[in-house]
C-alpha positions in Angstrom: 209.0 104.0 65.7 213.1 104.0 67.1 214.5 102.4 69.4 215.7 103.8 73.2 217.6 101.9 75.6 218.1 103.7 79.1 221.4 102.3 80.7 221.7 102.1 84.1 222.7 105.4 86.4 225.8 105.9 88.7 223.0 106.9 91.8 225.8 107.5 94.6 229.0 108.6 94.5 231.2 105.9 92.5 228.7 104.0 92.7 229.6 100.0 90.7 226.0 98.6 91.2 222.6 98.1 91.8 219.6 95.8 93.4 216.6 95.4 91.1 214.3 95.3 94.1 210.9 95.5 92.5 209.9 96.4 89.0 206.6 99.0 88.0 206.2 98.1 84.1 206.4 94.9 82.2 207.4 94.6 78.3 204.3 95.9 76.5 203.3 98.9 78.8 203.0 102.3 77.8 205.0 104.8 80.0 205.0 108.4 80.2 208.4 110.7 81.0 209.0 110.5 84.8 206.9 107.5 85.2 208.6 105.6 87.5 209.8 102.3 86.1 212.2 100.8 89.1 213.6 100.7 91.9 217.2 99.6 92.7 218.5 99.1 96.0 222.2 100.7 95.8 224.3 99.7 99.5 221.8 100.7 101.9 220.1 103.2 99.7 216.2 102.7 97.3 216.0 104.4 94.6 213.0 105.0 92.3 214.2 105.0 88.7 211.9 106.5 85.9 211.2 106.8 82.7 213.0 109.3 81.3 211.3 108.7 77.8 207.4 108.4 76.9 206.9 105.5 75.3 206.1 101.6 74.7 208.7 99.3 77.2 210.3 96.6 74.9 212.2 95.1 77.6 214.0 95.2 81.1 217.1 93.9 82.7 216.7 91.4 85.3 214.2 90.2 88.5 214.0 91.1 91.4 217.1 90.8 93.7 219.5 90.6 90.6 222.3 93.0 91.2 223.0 95.1 87.2 226.4 96.9 87.1 226.5 100.1 86.1 226.1 101.5 82.6 224.2 97.8 82.2 220.9 97.9 79.9 217.6 98.5 82.4 215.1 98.9 79.7 214.6 99.4 76.0 212.1 101.7 74.9 209.7 102.7 71.5 209.4 106.0 71.1 207.8 107.7 68.2 209.9 108.8 65.7 210.6 112.4 67.1 213.2 111.1 69.1 216.3 109.4 67.7 218.1 106.5 68.3 220.2 106.4 71.0 221.2 105.2 74.1 221.5 107.4 77.3 224.5 106.1 80.7 223.0 109.0 82.2 219.3 110.1 84.0 218.3 113.0 82.6 216.8 114.2 85.5 217.7 113.7 89.0 217.3 110.6 91.1 216.7 110.7 94.5 216.3 108.5 97.4 213.3 107.1 99.0 212.2 104.4 101.7 216.0 103.0 102.9 218.5 103.1 105.3 220.1 106.5 103.7 218.4 108.4 102.5 215.4 110.6 101.7 212.4 110.7 100.6 212.0 112.7 97.3 209.6 115.4 96.3 207.2 114.7 94.3 204.8 115.5 91.9 200.9 116.4 93.0 198.6 114.3 91.3 194.9 114.3 91.5 192.9 110.6 92.9 194.1 108.5 91.0 194.0 104.4 90.8 196.8 103.4 92.0 197.2 100.7 88.9 199.7 99.9 85.9 199.0 97.7 83.3 196.7 95.8 85.7 199.0 96.4 88.7 198.4 98.4 92.0 201.7 100.6 92.5 203.0 101.4 95.8 205.6 99.5 98.0 206.5 96.9 99.6 205.7 97.1 102.7 202.4 98.9 102.5 201.7 95.8 100.9 202.7 94.0 104.0 200.8 96.9 106.2 197.9 96.2 104.0 197.8 92.5 104.2 197.8 92.4 107.7 195.1 94.7 108.4 192.9 93.8 105.4 192.4 96.4 103.6 192.2 95.3 99.8 195.0 97.8 98.0 192.3 98.7 95.0 189.6 100.9 97.0 192.8 103.4 98.1 193.2 105.9 96.1 197.0 106.3 95.3 197.6 110.5 95.0 201.7 109.9 94.1 202.7 109.2 91.5 200.5 108.6 88.6 198.2 106.7 91.0 200.4 105.2 93.5 199.4 104.0 96.8 202.0 106.4 99.2 201.8 105.7 103.2 199.8 108.4 104.1 196.7 107.8 101.3 196.2 104.4 103.5 196.7 106.5 107.1 193.5 108.2 105.1 192.1 105.5 103.9 191.4 103.9 107.3 191.6 106.2 109.1 187.9 106.4 106.9 187.5 103.0 107.2 186.6 101.7 111.3 186.4 97.9 110.7 189.2 97.9 108.2 192.6 97.5 110.6 190.1 94.4 112.3 189.8 92.9 109.0 191.1 89.3 109.5 190.6 86.1 107.3 189.3 83.5 109.3 190.6 79.8 109.6 188.3 77.3 107.9 190.8 74.7 107.7 194.1 73.2 107.9 197.1 75.9 106.1 199.8 73.9 104.7 201.1 76.7 101.9 204.3 77.8 102.1 205.7 81.7 100.8 209.1 82.0 99.6 209.9 85.4 99.4 213.1 86.5 98.3 215.9 88.5 100.5 216.4 91.7 98.8 216.8 95.4 99.1 216.9 96.8 102.5 216.0 93.9 104.4 219.0 91.9 102.6 221.9 94.7 103.2 220.4 94.5 106.8 220.8 90.8 106.7 224.2 91.0 104.9 225.3 93.3 107.3 224.6 91.6 110.7 226.2 88.2 109.5 229.4 90.6 108.5 229.0 91.6 112.5 229.2 88.0 113.9 231.4 86.0 111.7 233.7 88.5 111.9 233.7 90.0 115.7 234.3 88.2 118.6 231.4 89.2 120.6 231.3 89.3 124.5 227.9 90.6 126.3 227.3 91.9 129.8 224.6 92.4 132.0 224.4 94.1 134.6 220.8 95.4 136.7 220.5 99.2 137.0 218.1 101.1 139.9 216.9 104.0 138.0 214.0 104.9 141.2 216.0 108.2 141.4 216.0 108.9 137.9 212.3 107.8 137.5 211.3 110.0 139.9 213.5 113.0 138.3 211.6 112.1 135.4 208.1 112.1 136.6 209.6 115.6 138.7 211.1 116.2 134.9 208.0 115.3 132.7 205.3 118.0 135.4 207.5 121.3 134.6 206.9 120.6 130.6 204.3 123.2 129.0 201.1 121.2 127.5 201.6 119.1 124.6 205.4 119.1 124.9 206.8 115.5 124.4 207.3 113.4 127.7 211.4 112.7 128.8 211.9 109.2 128.0 214.9 106.9 129.8 217.3 107.6 126.7 218.4 111.5 126.4 219.0 110.3 130.6 221.4 107.4 129.2 223.0 108.8 126.4 224.9 112.1 128.3 225.2 109.6 131.2 227.2 107.4 128.8 228.9 110.7 127.3 230.8 111.5 130.2 231.5 107.8 131.3 232.9 107.2 128.4 235.5 109.8 128.7 237.5 107.5 131.5 237.1 104.3 128.3 237.6 106.0 125.5 238.6 102.7 123.7 234.7 102.2 123.8 234.2 104.8 122.0 235.8 103.2 118.4 236.0 102.8 115.0 237.4 99.8 114.4 239.3 100.0 110.5 239.3 96.6 109.2 241.5 97.2 106.2 244.9 99.3 107.8 244.4 97.6 111.1 243.7 100.5 113.4 240.7 102.1 116.1 240.0 104.5 116.0 239.0 106.1 118.7 236.7 109.2 118.0 236.9 112.6 120.9 233.0 113.2 119.9 230.2 110.6 120.5 228.3 110.1 117.7 225.7 108.1 118.9 223.5 105.3 116.8 220.1 105.1 118.2 218.6 101.2 116.4 215.2 102.5 115.4 212.7 99.1 114.1 211.2 101.1 111.4 208.9 99.4 108.6 211.1 98.6 106.5 213.7 97.3 108.8 216.2 98.0 111.0 218.1 101.5 110.8 220.4 103.6 113.0 220.3 107.0 112.5 222.8 108.8 114.2 222.7 111.8 117.1 226.1 113.7 116.3 227.7 115.5 119.1 225.7 114.0 122.1 228.8 116.1 124.2 228.2 119.2 122.9 224.0 118.4 124.1 221.8 119.5 126.7 219.1 117.3 128.3 216.0 118.6 126.5 218.7 118.5 123.1 219.6 115.6 123.6 215.7 114.8 123.6 215.1 116.4 120.9 217.1 114.5 118.6 217.0 111.1 119.7 212.7 112.4 118.3 214.2 113.4 115.4 217.0 112.0 114.1 214.8 107.7 114.8 210.8 110.0 113.5 213.0 111.3 109.9 214.3 107.2 110.2 210.6 106.2 110.3 209.2 107.9 108.3 211.6 107.4 105.4 212.9 111.0 105.5 216.9 110.8 107.5 219.5 111.5 105.0 222.6 110.1 104.7 224.1 111.9 106.7 222.1 111.5 109.3 222.0 107.6 108.9 225.9 106.6 108.8 228.9 107.7 111.1 228.5 106.8 114.4 230.6 105.7 116.7 229.2 103.8 119.4 225.6 102.6 119.9 222.3 101.5 122.4 219.5 100.4 121.5 216.2 99.4 123.2 213.2 97.6 122.9 211.3 100.0 124.5 208.3 98.1 126.6 209.8 94.8 124.4 212.3 95.1 126.6 212.1 92.2 128.6 215.1 90.6 131.1 218.1 90.7 128.8 219.3 90.6 125.6 222.3 90.3 123.5 222.5 92.8 121.2 225.0 92.7 118.0 227.7 95.1 117.6 227.3 97.6 114.8 231.0 97.7 112.5 232.8 98.6 112.8 231.9 100.4 116.0 233.1 97.7 118.8 230.6 98.5 121.1 226.7 98.7 121.8 224.3 99.2 124.3 221.1 97.3 125.1 219.0 98.4 127.4 215.8 96.7 128.5 212.0 97.0 129.9 212.2 99.2 133.8 209.9 96.9 135.5 209.4 97.6 139.4 210.4 94.3 141.6 210.3 93.7 144.6 214.6 94.2 146.2 216.3 94.0 149.2 217.4 97.1 150.4 219.5 98.1 154.1 218.1 94.1 154.5 214.3 95.5 154.8 211.9 94.5 151.6 211.2 96.9 149.4 209.8 98.3 145.7 212.8 99.5 143.6 212.5 99.9 139.5 214.6 98.4 138.0 216.2 97.7 134.4 219.0 95.9 133.4 221.4 96.9 130.2 222.2 94.2 127.9 225.8 95.3 126.5 228.5 93.9 123.7 231.5 94.9 123.0 234.0 93.2 120.6 236.5 91.3 122.4 239.2 91.6 120.1 239.9 95.5 121.2 237.7 96.1 124.0 239.0 93.5 127.4 236.6 91.8 129.6 236.7 94.1 132.7 237.0 97.4 130.9 233.5 96.6 129.3 232.6 95.7 133.0 233.7 98.6 134.4 232.1 101.0 132.1 229.0 99.3 132.1 229.8 99.4 136.2 230.1 103.3 135.6 227.4 104.1 133.8 225.4 101.3 136.9 226.6 104.0 138.9 225.6 107.6 137.5 221.7 106.3 136.0 221.8 104.9 140.1 222.5 109.0 141.6 220.9 111.1 138.3 222.1 113.7 139.9 226.1 112.9 138.5 224.8 113.2 134.9 225.5 117.3 134.7 227.4 117.9 138.1 230.9 119.3 135.3 233.5 118.2 137.2 
């Protein structure tokens, strides 16, 4: 028998360390070449690392949440005599990023139906475990089609579709619950926490809230939706707001900017790369619609759908999840009355969209029903004065209240 030391490879350009996210093996397990052994978290991407050889695991490096340096010992294998003793630093085959805020899912080998169990452990992601637990699904009953029977999202969806009562099963409380659960903050949730904490700590936010009468915009949206081909996705408010923002930012370039703290420089962008804050099963991601200024209404609507769906399904590419110059965030039907969005650093502005509702309003001395929507937006007070931030939102309000002006070329 031989000893084979697998060292943590460089999982990205210039990477110096990565976080252990989840182990799929333990000492004593027999593994096959290319079998997933661990998920590692880089700055933003979760990467599934496969075994470079077949053999028995002797030891593993680190627990979930530990940071390991590139080149440090990751897994030690015991292999047959045909494999010479050696240490490798580079992964023998390409390593692909998955279920992350930056990279796309890799293509995986097709595996026939098999129990998603490795050494007695069900192989799947934390997000799928959480979803199954909430739905009352026993994952040992689910057939995994991923590598070595790993349960994928589509496997759980198929099981729940074939088991109508699965999603409605809920544990019945028979007595007061006094236990606690400790959840280590690792992976994407750790990255989100660190980024938001840094943003609130370093940026003096000011939030400005204004109500907008979107009655005419709603009428236009309904009219255009009636003209869509059967089965085509309906237009939402988002592409209208995006195109209105394009026109408004021509007069407020300081709001479409990034702050380079290391150089002490504000970088104003001529192009508008709109970040669209998106809730996903793994946490908040911000896919980017690039060059919004060059898009038509239908093009903007299609691109928003494409990038947000890619983020939700973990198929977004690295460049689709970075490089935004201003962000828009909406909670949709949960939008509430007001919110205080946190700036997506190094940007200096974020536009928050709250729920649109019909309310009685006084118009020309008469009470009438109008569709109203609040904009709750935050700005970096170091670089956007209160007057300028408020003026920008007022300009956006005027354009949304007179939607024809969105499409007039000055």
